[in-house]
PAKOLBA-580059 format. One record per atom (N, C-alpha, C): residue number from 1; residue in one letter; x, y negated, z negated. Coordinates in nm, 3 decimals. Example, Ala and Ser with C-alpha at 12.3 -4.5 7.8 and 13.67 -1.06 7.14 Angstrom:
<rs>
+------+------+---------+---------+---------+
! resi ! resn !    east !   north !      up !
+------+------+---------+---------+---------+
!    1 !    a !   1.319 !   0.569 !  -0.780 !
!    1 !    a !   1.230 !   0.450 !  -0.780 !
!    1 !    a !   1.320 !   0.330 !  -0.780 !
!    2 !    s !   1.285 !   0.225 !  -0.708 !
!    2 !    s !   1.367 !   0.106 !  -0.714 !
!    2 !    s !   1.290 !  -0.003 !  -0.787 !
+------+------+---------+---------+---------+
</rs>
This chain:
<rs>
+------+------+---------+---------+---------+
! resi ! resn !    east !   north !      up !
+------+------+---------+---------+---------+
!    1 !    x !   0.083 !   0.115 !  -0.014 !
!    1 !    x !   0.002 !  -0.003 !  -0.008 !
!    1 !    x !   0.090 !  -0.105 !   0.004 !
!    2 !    x !   0.051 !  -0.217 !   0.072 !
!    2 !    x !   0.142 !  -0.343 !   0.093 !
!    2 !    x !   0.056 !  -0.455 !   0.002 !
!    3 !    x !   0.153 !  -0.506 !  -0.077 !
!    3 !    x !   0.107 !  -0.629 !  -0.170 !
!    3 !    x !   0.132 !  -0.757 !  -0.097 !
!    4 !    x !   0.116 !  -0.866 !  -0.185 !
!    4 !    x !   0.128 !  -0.999 !  -0.109 !
!    4 !    x !   0.274 !  -1.030 !  -0.058 !
!    5 !    x !   0.376 !  -0.951 !  -0.125 !
!    5 !    x !   0.516 !  -0.962 !  -0.079 !
!    5 !    x !   0.540 !  -0.860 !   0.033 !
!    6 !    x !   0.453 !  -0.784 !   0.075 !
!    6 !    x !   0.466 !  -0.688 !   0.184 !
!    6 !    x !   0.537 !  -0.553 !   0.140 !
!    7 !    x !   0.583 !  -0.515 !   0.043 !
!    7 !    x !   0.641 !  -0.393 !   0.017 !
!    7 !    x !   0.610 !  -0.333 !  -0.132 !
!    8 !    x !   0.526 !  -0.402 !  -0.194 !
!    8 !    x !   0.491 !  -0.347 !  -0.314 !
!    8 !    x !   0.409 !  -0.227 !  -0.304 !
!    9 !    x !   0.451 !  -0.124 !  -0.407 !
!    9 !    x !   0.354 !   0.004 !  -0.414 !
!    9 !    x !   0.407 !   0.111 !  -0.322 !
!   10 !    x !   0.518 !   0.084 !  -0.234 !
!   10 !    x !   0.571 !   0.178 !  -0.136 !
!   10 !    x !   0.692 !   0.245 !  -0.214 !
!   11 !    x !   0.717 !   0.374 !  -0.211 !
!   11 !    x !   0.838 !   0.428 !  -0.256 !
!   11 !    x !   0.938 !   0.459 !  -0.138 !
!   12 !    x !   1.064 !   0.463 !  -0.160 !
!   12 !    x !   1.166 !   0.497 !  -0.071 !
!   12 !    x !   1.167 !   0.651 !  -0.036 !
!   13 !    x !   1.151 !   0.709 !   0.069 !
!   13 !    x !   1.154 !   0.853 !   0.107 !
!   13 !    x !   1.301 !   0.887 !   0.129 !
!   14 !    x !   1.315 !   1.007 !   0.205 !
!   14 !    x !   1.449 !   1.035 !   0.248 !
!   14 !    x !   1.529 !   0.935 !   0.322 !
!   15 !    x !   1.668 !   0.945 !   0.293 !
!   15 !    x !   1.749 !   0.862 !   0.361 !
!   15 !    x !   1.718 !   0.701 !   0.342 !
!   16 !    x !   1.638 !   0.667 !   0.238 !
!   16 !    x !   1.615 !   0.536 !   0.200 !
!   16 !    x !   1.505 !   0.487 !   0.287 !
!   17 !    x !   1.448 !   0.549 !   0.381 !
!   17 !    x !   1.317 !   0.514 !   0.448 !
!   17 !    x !   1.195 !   0.484 !   0.363 !
!   18 !    x !   1.121 !   0.373 !   0.386 !
!   18 !    x !   1.001 !   0.355 !   0.323 !
!   18 !    x !   0.883 !   0.448 !   0.367 !
!   19 !    x !   0.803 !   0.486 !   0.272 !
!   19 !    x !   0.697 !   0.578 !   0.301 !
!   19 !    x !   0.593 !   0.575 !   0.177 !
!   20 !    x !   0.485 !   0.645 !   0.209 !
!   20 !    x !   0.368 !   0.638 !   0.105 !
!   20 !    x !   0.403 !   0.720 !  -0.015 !
!   21 !    x !   0.505 !   0.788 !  -0.027 !
!   21 !    x !   0.542 !   0.861 !  -0.145 !
!   21 !    x !   0.566 !   1.010 !  -0.103 !
!   22 !    x !   0.582 !   1.092 !  -0.195 !
!   22 !    x !   0.595 !   1.227 !  -0.169 !
!   22 !    x !   0.472 !   1.306 !  -0.208 !
!   23 !    x !   0.467 !   1.413 !  -0.116 !
!   23 !    x !   0.344 !   1.524 !  -0.137 !
!   23 !    x !   0.389 !   1.637 !  -0.224 !
!   24 !    x !   0.324 !   1.686 !  -0.298 !
!   24 !    x !   0.356 !   1.825 !  -0.366 !
!   24 !    x !   0.248 !   1.933 !  -0.318 !
!   25 !    x !   0.300 !   2.045 !  -0.282 !
!   25 !    x !   0.209 !   2.155 !  -0.243 !
!   25 !    x !   0.169 !   2.231 !  -0.366 !
!   26 !    x !   0.037 !   2.230 !  -0.402 !
!   26 !    x !  -0.015 !   2.300 !  -0.523 !
!   26 !    x !  -0.058 !   2.428 !  -0.494 !
!   27 !    x !  -0.103 !   2.450 !  -0.366 !
!   27 !    x !  -0.167 !   2.594 !  -0.320 !
!   27 !    x !  -0.154 !   2.606 !  -0.178 !
!   28 !    x !  -0.171 !   2.727 !  -0.132 !
!   28 !    x !  -0.181 !   2.750 !   0.019 !
!   28 !    x !  -0.300 !   2.843 !   0.046 !
!   29 !    x !  -0.357 !   2.847 !   0.161 !
!   29 !    x !  -0.464 !   2.947 !   0.192 !
!   29 !    x !  -0.418 !   3.000 !   0.342 !
!   30 !    x !  -0.357 !   3.109 !   0.341 !
!   30 !    x !  -0.321 !   3.161 !   0.474 !
!   30 !    x !  -0.438 !   3.201 !   0.567 !
!   31 !    x !  -0.423 !   3.163 !   0.680 !
!   31 !    x !  -0.547 !   3.180 !   0.780 !
!   31 !    x !  -0.671 !   3.146 !   0.736 !
!   32 !    x !  -0.674 !   3.022 !   0.686 !
!   32 !    x !  -0.790 !   2.945 !   0.630 !
!   32 !    x !  -0.894 !   2.930 !   0.727 !
!   33 !    x !  -0.873 !   2.935 !   0.840 !
!   33 !    x !  -0.966 !   2.927 !   0.962 !
!   33 !    x !  -0.921 !   3.015 !   1.071 !
!   34 !    x !  -0.881 !   3.135 !   1.026 !
!   34 !    x !  -0.835 !   3.246 !   1.114 !
!   34 !    x !  -0.725 !   3.197 !   1.200 !
!   35 !    x !  -0.720 !   3.220 !   1.318 !
!   35 !    x !  -0.607 !   3.182 !   1.419 !
!   35 !    x !  -0.628 !   3.039 !   1.461 !
!   36 !    x !  -0.714 !   2.967 !   1.426 !
!   36 !    x !  -0.746 !   2.835 !   1.476 !
!   36 !    x !  -0.684 !   2.726 !   1.390 !
!   37 !    x !  -0.657 !   2.607 !   1.452 !
!   37 !    x !  -0.585 !   2.506 !   1.387 !
!   37 !    x !  -0.692 !   2.424 !   1.279 !
!   38 !    x !  -0.635 !   2.387 !   1.178 !
!   38 !    x !  -0.714 !   2.293 !   1.080 !
!   38 !    x !  -0.699 !   2.141 !   1.137 !
!   39 !    x !  -0.819 !   2.075 !   1.148 !
!   39 !    x !  -0.797 !   1.948 !   1.203 !
!   39 !    x !  -0.819 !   1.832 !   1.100 !
!   40 !    x !  -0.894 !   1.861 !   1.003 !
!   40 !    x !  -0.928 !   1.761 !   0.891 !
!   40 !    x !  -0.924 !   1.831 !   0.757 !
!   41 !    x !  -0.878 !   1.755 !   0.675 !
!   41 !    x !  -0.869 !   1.783 !   0.513 !
!   41 !    x !  -0.910 !   1.676 !   0.439 !
!   42 !    x !  -1.004 !   1.690 !   0.345 !
!   42 !    x !  -1.039 !   1.573 !   0.256 !
!   42 !    x !  -1.061 !   1.620 !   0.108 !
!   43 !    x !  -1.024 !   1.552 !   0.020 !
!   43 !    x !  -1.028 !   1.586 !  -0.102 !
!   43 !    x !  -1.165 !   1.513 !  -0.167 !
!   44 !    x !  -1.238 !   1.578 !  -0.235 !
!   44 !    x !  -1.360 !   1.497 !  -0.287 !
!   44 !    x !  -1.415 !   1.557 !  -0.420 !
!   45 !    x !  -1.510 !   1.495 !  -0.470 !
!   45 !    x !  -1.588 !   1.549 !  -0.590 !
!   45 !    x !  -1.679 !   1.673 !  -0.547 !
!   46 !    x !  -1.690 !   1.766 !  -0.622 !
!   46 !    x !  -1.774 !   1.876 !  -0.607 !
!   46 !    x !  -1.916 !   1.829 !  -0.556 !
!   47 !    x !  -1.976 !   1.878 !  -0.459 !
!   47 !    x !  -2.102 !   1.843 !  -0.406 !
!   47 !    x !  -2.206 !   1.963 !  -0.454 !
!   48 !    x !  -2.175 !   2.057 !  -0.516 !
!   48 !    x !  -2.265 !   2.166 !  -0.547 !
!   48 !    x !  -2.302 !   2.167 !  -0.701 !
!   49 !    x !  -2.282 !   2.054 !  -0.763 !
!   49 !    x !  -2.321 !   2.028 !  -0.909 !
!   49 !    x !  -2.221 !   2.080 !  -1.015 !
!   50 !    x !  -2.110 !   2.142 !  -0.956 !
!   50 !    x !  -2.017 !   2.185 !  -1.055 !
!   50 !    x !  -1.923 !   2.057 !  -1.100 !
!   51 !    x !  -1.841 !   2.092 !  -1.193 !
!   51 !    x !  -1.746 !   1.986 !  -1.237 !
!   51 !    x !  -1.622 !   1.988 !  -1.174 !
!   52 !    x !  -1.550 !   1.880 !  -1.140 !
!   52 !    x !  -1.419 !   1.890 !  -1.080 !
!   52 !    x !  -1.415 !   1.838 !  -0.949 !
!   53 !    x !  -1.311 !   1.869 !  -0.885 !
!   53 !    x !  -1.289 !   1.839 !  -0.747 !
!   53 !    x !  -1.282 !   1.956 !  -0.632 !
!   54 !    x !  -1.290 !   1.924 !  -0.513 !
!   54 !    x !  -1.259 !   2.037 !  -0.414 !
!   54 !    x !  -1.201 !   1.984 !  -0.298 !
!   55 !    x !  -1.156 !   2.065 !  -0.205 !
!   55 !    x !  -1.103 !   2.019 !  -0.075 !
!   55 !    x !  -1.208 !   2.085 !   0.028 !
!   56 !    x !  -1.226 !   2.001 !   0.135 !
!   56 !    x !  -1.311 !   2.041 !   0.244 !
!   56 !    x !  -1.231 !   2.025 !   0.378 !
!   57 !    x !  -1.235 !   2.137 !   0.463 !
!   57 !    x !  -1.158 !   2.152 !   0.581 !
!   57 !    x !  -1.241 !   2.166 !   0.703 !
!   58 !    x !  -1.193 !   2.127 !   0.823 !
!   58 !    x !  -1.269 !   2.161 !   0.940 !
!   58 !    x !  -1.158 !   2.212 !   1.045 !
!   59 !    x !  -1.203 !   2.299 !   1.123 !
!   59 !    x !  -1.103 !   2.345 !   1.217 !
!   59 !    x !  -1.151 !   2.377 !   1.371 !
!   60 !    x !  -1.070 !   2.424 !   1.458 !
!   60 !    x !  -1.127 !   2.434 !   1.598 !
!   60 !    x !  -1.200 !   2.562 !   1.617 !
!   61 !    x !  -1.234 !   2.643 !   1.499 !
!   61 !    x !  -1.325 !   2.747 !   1.500 !
!   61 !    x !  -1.473 !   2.688 !   1.490 !
!   62 !    x !  -1.478 !   2.561 !   1.460 !
!   62 !    x !  -1.623 !   2.493 !   1.439 !
!   62 !    x !  -1.663 !   2.494 !   1.312 !
!   63 !    x !  -1.589 !   2.561 !   1.217 !
!   63 !    x !  -1.645 !   2.582 !   1.077 !
!   63 !    x !  -1.590 !   2.464 !   0.984 !
!   64 !    x !  -1.687 !   2.427 !   0.889 !
!   64 !    x !  -1.636 !   2.348 !   0.789 !
!   64 !    x !  -1.646 !   2.425 !   0.652 !
!   65 !    x !  -1.514 !   2.425 !   0.590 !
!   65 !    x !  -1.505 !   2.519 !   0.475 !
!   65 !    x !  -1.484 !   2.432 !   0.353 !
!   66 !    x !  -1.550 !   2.485 !   0.231 !
!   66 !    x !  -1.530 !   2.399 !   0.117 !
!   66 !    x !  -1.427 !   2.497 !   0.020 !
!   67 !    x !  -1.335 !   2.433 !  -0.034 !
!   67 !    x !  -1.244 !   2.527 !  -0.125 !
!   67 !    x !  -1.239 !   2.474 !  -0.262 !
!   68 !    x !  -1.261 !   2.548 !  -0.351 !
!   68 !    x !  -1.252 !   2.534 !  -0.491 !
!   68 !    x !  -1.115 !   2.514 !  -0.534 !
!   69 !    x !  -1.098 !   2.401 !  -0.625 !
!   69 !    x !  -0.971 !   2.390 !  -0.683 !
!   69 !    x !  -0.957 !   2.449 !  -0.832 !
!   70 !    x !  -0.872 !   2.544 !  -0.860 !
!   70 !    x !  -0.859 !   2.614 !  -0.974 !
!   70 !    x !  -0.715 !   2.597 !  -1.010 !
!   71 !    x !  -0.700 !   2.600 !  -1.171 !
!   71 !    x !  -0.561 !   2.600 !  -1.208 !
!   71 !    x !  -0.501 !   2.738 !  -1.231 !
+------+------+---------+---------+---------+
</rs>
């Protein structure tokens, strides 16, 4: 995020390049959409009445899948 001075809120990535920060992989799902590519991923509040958050993906298979986040 850029602040009034232009660079506030950004972290320096590899080799001193500026970027939005680092990502940490918490879990993986092999073949989540079969052999098809995943095109969109969004993190959201659960929409099924449960507590917590979930991840929703869509892929070239035409499916939208909801993934429960557990520890």
